[in-house]
Wavefront OBJ file of the C-alpha trace (Angstrom):
o trace
v 84.884 129.644 90.138
v 83.402 126.859 87.823
v 80.260 125.098 88.842
v 80.051 121.405 87.741
v 76.407 120.147 87.604
v 76.756 116.503 86.347
v 75.238 113.877 88.731
v 78.040 111.736 90.063
v 80.301 111.227 92.981
v 83.017 113.563 94.519
v 85.565 111.818 96.385
v 87.198 113.807 98.924
v 90.399 112.026 100.044
v 92.857 112.593 102.995
v 96.192 111.363 101.666
v 95.018 112.090 98.224
v 98.464 111.696 96.484
v 99.747 108.624 98.119
v 99.979 105.344 96.104
v 96.123 104.439 96.701
v 94.854 108.097 96.300
v 96.602 108.726 92.939
v 95.231 105.319 91.718
v 91.960 106.190 92.834
v 92.396 109.428 90.933
v 93.121 107.786 87.738
v 90.366 105.256 88.245
v 87.850 108.126 88.733
v 89.223 110.033 85.798
v 88.937 106.807 83.542
v 85.315 106.295 84.360
v 84.583 109.532 82.987
v 86.155 108.353 79.468
v 86.644 104.718 79.611
v 84.511 102.873 82.184
v 84.977 99.428 80.755
v 88.672 99.662 82.396
v 87.354 99.909 85.983
v 83.563 99.250 86.001
v 83.452 95.589 85.474
v 85.987 95.153 88.614
v 83.504 96.688 90.893
v 81.251 94.567 93.099
v 78.750 97.106 92.846
v 78.803 97.202 89.148
v 75.395 96.234 88.594
v 73.943 97.344 91.907
v 71.522 100.230 92.671
v 69.890 100.827 89.338
v 67.785 103.735 90.833
v 71.262 105.452 91.565
v 72.341 105.339 87.811
v 75.726 104.264 86.823
v 77.287 107.302 88.641
v 80.090 107.016 85.995
v 80.889 110.674 86.420
v 83.665 111.008 89.106
v 85.822 113.573 90.410
v 88.488 113.674 93.183
v 89.700 116.599 95.464
v 91.622 116.256 98.741
v 94.475 116.834 101.002
v 98.191 115.866 101.281
v 101.533 117.065 102.377
v 102.959 119.367 100.043
v 100.650 118.703 97.132
v 102.543 118.258 93.718
v 101.426 118.001 90.127
v 99.641 114.671 89.471
v 102.234 113.692 86.909
v 104.834 114.020 89.679
v 102.984 111.882 92.229
v 102.006 109.089 89.870
v 105.553 108.796 88.684
v 107.046 108.725 92.042
v 104.441 106.270 93.562
v 105.171 103.990 90.553
v 101.857 102.182 90.632
v 100.442 102.874 87.052
v 102.662 102.846 83.920
v 102.568 106.139 82.055
v 100.346 104.986 79.275
v 97.575 104.018 81.668
v 97.142 107.569 83.221
v 98.423 109.935 80.449
v 95.070 109.693 78.522
v 93.446 111.243 81.639
v 96.035 113.940 82.284
v 93.714 116.777 81.628
v 91.062 115.361 84.103
v 93.682 114.812 86.630
v 95.075 118.345 86.557
v 91.574 119.601 87.305
v 91.385 117.558 90.523
v 92.308 119.927 93.260
v 94.580 118.985 96.215
v 95.004 121.523 99.204
v 97.675 121.202 101.779
v 96.926 118.781 104.712
v 95.832 120.071 107.953
v 98.419 122.173 109.927
v 99.895 120.018 112.807
v 100.493 123.452 114.941
v 96.936 124.105 114.982
v 94.642 122.799 117.558
v 91.969 119.984 116.624
v 89.144 122.613 116.595
v 91.143 124.808 114.124
v 91.951 122.167 112.041
v 88.371 121.022 111.745
v 87.288 124.454 110.665
v 90.032 124.517 108.017
v 88.867 121.334 106.703
v 85.303 122.499 106.681
v 86.032 125.321 104.635
v 87.904 123.299 101.970
v 84.602 120.810 101.979
v 82.181 123.819 101.647
v 84.253 125.339 98.511
v 84.257 121.986 96.881
v 80.543 121.382 97.434
v 79.686 124.663 95.836
v 81.970 124.097 92.921
v 80.726 120.526 92.467
v 77.374 121.092 93.371
v 76.012 118.105 91.329
v 78.112 115.490 92.745
v 77.638 113.540 96.030
v 80.418 114.108 98.258
v 81.937 110.968 100.155
v 85.357 111.437 102.418
v 87.510 108.679 102.021
v 90.532 108.569 104.837
v 93.619 107.237 103.069
v 96.195 108.513 105.726
v 99.132 106.471 106.777
v 98.852 104.124 109.684
v 99.574 106.317 112.856
v 100.200 105.726 116.635
v 97.389 104.156 118.343
v 95.623 106.309 120.824
v 93.302 105.870 123.640
v 90.586 107.972 122.570
v 87.646 106.185 123.982
v 87.453 108.268 126.992
v 86.193 111.247 125.148
v 82.529 111.087 124.838
v 81.987 114.487 123.257
v 83.860 116.784 120.629
v 84.154 119.369 123.398
v 86.151 116.975 125.593
v 88.138 116.013 122.645
v 88.782 119.846 121.784
v 89.781 120.277 125.259
v 92.356 117.678 125.420
v 96.154 118.559 125.477
v 97.991 117.909 122.271
v 95.001 117.328 120.187
v 96.699 118.578 117.081
v 98.400 115.282 116.353
v 95.096 113.678 115.468
v 94.898 114.433 111.675
v 92.265 111.557 111.009
v 89.865 112.995 113.421
v 90.025 116.622 112.077
v 88.912 115.417 108.468
v 86.490 113.019 109.851
v 84.819 115.541 112.257
v 84.752 118.252 109.462
v 83.210 115.637 106.919
v 80.620 114.713 109.626
v 79.801 118.269 110.417
v 79.488 118.873 106.660
v 77.067 116.125 106.278
v 79.521 114.263 104.109
v 79.532 110.198 104.548
v 82.954 108.884 105.964
v 84.938 105.834 104.870
v 87.759 104.972 107.136
v 90.255 102.800 104.663
v 93.096 103.183 107.196
v 93.943 101.056 110.414
v 93.661 104.437 112.467
v 90.838 104.108 114.974
v 88.156 107.107 114.418
v 85.110 105.156 115.727
v 85.315 106.819 119.445
v 82.234 107.960 121.127
v 82.865 111.673 120.400
v 82.876 110.749 116.593
v 79.924 108.490 116.812
v 77.784 111.058 118.532
v 78.569 113.531 115.758
v 77.584 110.968 113.255
v 74.158 110.570 115.095
v 73.844 114.305 115.455
v 74.437 115.231 111.817
v 72.759 111.827 110.461
v 75.764 110.770 108.354
v 76.626 107.251 107.677
v 80.175 105.951 108.561
v 81.916 102.683 107.454
v 84.898 100.883 108.222
v 88.313 100.496 109.581
v 91.238 99.137 107.718
v 90.298 98.113 104.073
v 90.687 94.278 103.463
v 92.469 94.348 100.142
v 94.736 91.434 99.706
v 96.317 88.652 102.031
v 93.831 89.350 104.856
v 90.757 89.037 102.203
v 91.941 85.565 101.274
v 92.898 84.701 104.666
v 89.250 84.920 105.645
v 88.117 82.732 102.941
v 90.864 80.269 103.824
v 89.914 80.488 107.570
v 86.261 80.030 106.840
v 86.859 77.012 104.781
v 89.035 75.446 107.463
v 86.226 76.055 109.945
v 83.585 74.805 107.893
v 85.301 71.437 107.454
v 86.283 71.164 111.051
v 89.947 71.226 110.349
v 91.989 72.322 113.405
v 94.556 75.245 112.518
v 97.689 74.656 114.705
v 99.761 77.658 113.267
v 99.462 80.429 110.687
v 102.395 82.484 109.902
v 101.874 85.444 107.754
v 104.772 87.594 106.147
v 104.115 90.837 103.989
v 106.926 92.534 102.138
v 106.209 95.663 100.416
v 108.297 98.600 99.207
v 105.857 101.786 99.232
v 105.586 104.602 101.459
v 103.194 102.529 103.575
v 105.725 99.800 103.732
v 108.299 102.091 105.126
v 105.851 103.894 107.602
v 105.055 100.474 108.886
v 108.490 100.010 110.077
v 107.944 102.106 113.000
v 106.486 99.750 115.797
v 104.294 102.527 117.180
v 102.653 102.954 113.457
v 102.248 99.340 112.892
v 100.534 98.302 116.174
v 97.034 99.003 115.156
v 97.629 97.252 111.566
v 99.191 94.198 113.110
v 96.465 93.866 115.631
v 93.766 94.245 113.008
v 95.517 91.671 110.963
v 95.817 89.112 113.920
v 92.298 89.515 115.524
v 90.361 89.039 112.273
v 91.735 85.424 111.806
v 90.929 84.442 115.515
v 87.623 85.952 115.050
v 86.793 83.702 112.115
v 88.187 80.487 113.546
v 86.671 81.086 117.041
v 90.065 80.342 118.803
v 93.851 81.179 118.700
v 95.683 78.787 116.227
v 98.016 76.325 118.598
v 96.692 77.494 121.669
v 95.453 73.934 122.551
v 98.771 72.088 121.135
v 101.396 74.756 122.383
v 99.508 76.390 125.111
v 100.025 79.942 123.295
v 98.991 81.347 120.116
v 100.957 80.072 116.941
v 99.796 82.774 114.916
v 102.514 85.248 113.612
v 101.959 88.292 111.395
v 104.984 90.207 109.960
v 105.338 93.104 107.661
v 108.666 94.114 106.135
v 109.780 96.949 104.166
v 111.460 95.744 100.905
v 112.143 98.659 98.513
v 112.431 96.607 95.304
v 108.650 95.299 95.694
v 107.316 98.976 95.307
v 103.560 98.993 95.545
v 103.627 95.193 94.172
v 103.090 93.619 97.648
v 104.052 90.199 98.292
v 102.512 88.128 100.884
v 103.365 84.449 101.977
v 101.232 82.398 104.360
v 102.245 79.027 105.898
v 99.222 77.137 107.508
v 99.522 74.197 109.595
v 96.280 72.104 110.242
v 95.401 68.456 110.917
v 92.829 65.966 110.125
v 91.609 62.900 111.660
v 93.908 61.014 114.055
v 95.716 64.071 114.425
v 97.699 63.867 111.406
v 99.243 67.114 110.253
v 98.840 68.641 107.037
v 100.057 72.093 105.597
v 99.140 74.696 103.020
v 101.288 77.437 101.405
v 99.949 80.596 99.742
v 101.809 83.068 97.875
v 100.103 86.309 96.833
v 101.826 88.560 94.594
v 99.406 91.558 94.438
v 99.284 95.187 93.687
v 97.987 96.841 96.721
v 96.641 100.006 95.140
v 95.182 98.244 92.350
v 93.237 96.100 94.911
v 92.314 99.028 97.114
v 90.975 101.488 94.563
v 87.967 99.651 93.225
v 86.812 98.944 96.599
v 87.126 102.651 97.487
v 84.659 103.200 94.499
v 82.388 100.509 95.743
v 82.286 101.872 99.166
v 81.521 105.434 98.049
v 78.726 104.103 96.087
v 77.279 102.400 99.034
v 77.547 105.323 101.049
v 75.909 107.589 98.608
v 72.778 104.928 98.481
v 72.975 104.703 102.491
v 72.765 108.338 102.976
v 69.917 108.785 100.408
v 67.939 106.037 102.456
v 68.308 107.650 105.810
v 71.392 105.546 107.210
v 73.434 107.220 109.874
v 76.093 105.924 112.078
v 78.436 103.082 111.476
v 77.201 100.661 108.888
v 78.096 97.150 110.250
v 76.708 95.476 106.955
v 79.744 96.708 105.213
v 82.154 94.166 107.015
v 83.275 92.217 103.961
v 85.205 95.310 102.895
v 87.286 95.637 106.284
v 89.546 93.878 108.663
v 87.994 95.426 111.723
v 84.176 94.455 112.451
v 81.647 96.441 114.667
v 78.672 95.221 116.310
v 78.165 92.080 118.551
v 76.166 90.261 115.889
v 78.280 91.047 112.808
v 79.677 87.795 111.343
v 83.468 87.324 110.845
v 83.327 84.614 108.475
v 83.370 85.161 104.697
v 80.108 83.449 103.966
v 78.400 85.354 106.716
v 79.783 88.755 105.525
v 78.774 88.144 102.063
v 75.006 87.118 103.174
v 75.050 90.354 105.276
v 75.952 92.436 102.289
v 73.438 90.781 99.899
v 70.768 91.297 102.494
v 71.859 95.014 102.753
v 71.377 95.613 99.172
v 67.806 93.846 99.160
v 66.637 96.199 101.956
v 67.967 99.111 100.129
v 66.423 98.130 96.819
v 63.111 97.682 98.726
v 63.433 101.403 100.203
l 1 2 3 4 5 6 7 8 9 10 11 12 13 14 15 16 17 18 19 20 21 22 23 24 25 26 27 28 29 30 31 32 33 34 35 36 37 38 39 40 41 42 43 44 45 46 47 48 49 50 51 52 53 54 55 56 57 58 59 60 61 62 63 64 65 66 67 68 69 70 71 72 73 74 75 76 77 78 79 80 81 82 83 84 85 86 87 88 89 90 91 92 93 94 95 96 97 98 99 100 101 102 103 104 105 106 107 108 109 110 111 112 113 114 115 116 117 118 119 120 121 122 123 124 125 126 127 128 129 130 131 132 133 134 135 136 137 138 139 140 141 142 143 144 145 146 147 148 149 150 151 152 153 154 155 156 157 158 159 160 161 162 163 164 165 166 167 168 169 170 171 172 173 174 175 176 177 178 179 180 181 182 183 184 185 186 187 188 189 190 191 192 193 194 195 196 197 198 199 200 201 202 203 204 205 206 207 208 209 210 211 212 213 214 215 216 217 218 219 220 221 222 223 224 225 226 227 228 229 230 231 232 233 234 235 236 237 238 239 240 241 242 243 244 245 246 247 248 249 250 251 252 253 254 255 256 257 258 259 260 261 262 263 264 265 266 267 268 269 270 271 272 273 274 275 276 277 278 279 280 281 282 283 284 285 286 287 288 289 290 291 292 293 294 295 296 297 298 299 300 301 302 303 304 305 306 307 308 309 310 311 312 313 314 315 316 317 318 319 320 321 322 323 324 325 326 327 328 329 330 331 332 333 334 335 336 337 338 339 340 341 342 343 344 345 346 347 348 349 350 351 352 353 354 355 356 357 358 359 360 361 362 363 364 365 366 367 368 369 370 371 372 373 374 375 376 377 378 379 380 381 382 383
């Protein structure tokens, strides 16, 4: 086995060959050869000088029925062929292992993932490993009742929790964790493992497109004391994520995150005082022609003095994976620095990147979250 000794990042991704994962792989490869295509789009491009540019980046991970990268990129349809062909040799060297076996119990799955992580840490001994959860939205589970790994392992049907298998394996391997999915992993048993193994964790549900701009607008309405009486949000997307979210059980957590984040910023439910109930609606529809080029429509009804009504329309034509991949790279750099400075457990100061916030004092508004992030960077610079 070849050992790679360059300094940099090793991204360990669950769901590595999905739309976001494959885009992330190309972004990682391009950092090795053409950093000007990616680096200027990172929020952390000029941060952490002591860490160095961390331009050398590789990806490894897990997926169902791993396939050649060329086939995945063509199927996902996010990037034109001319954008990834120059990095085909690098991509061919990014290893992908089969996803955890759902027939195994959770403890067996953790052992299997830990074995993969150990092998990659040896092979890429000079790189700092960071785990990224990119699995599809799953069914919401009530897991808060499990206060320890032992209780979790003893539970019936615990083999249907793939997120936890990867996360626990990463924590036990002392690898920082980024949860970019809407799936809940911040349960007592996992938080205890992060504390025991002294590993930092970040997130739930990356704030990539519509929700990011929603927070900016909601913060502006609140700052101007303009009451919002209704907010209708529609998302149409045609990738595998969109198809998966057509299952009501799979979309429940996602919709909850997208709904709660607005009300946390405003401090009230839109329309509650006027209509006696919330007038905040969020819909996600699978529309195959859009592919990964997600479109989001927002209709916002608000009022000014004398109670006179006004409205605002926002139409975002975004590229979901193109917005997500640089955020993952940013978060990986944050987690690398945080681990080196001794942080462990949930890092609530990274709230700007996620729909779901944690901690009783974590601000929900855009200005507050930006200030929190800047303060975290200043404190890390001092350390």
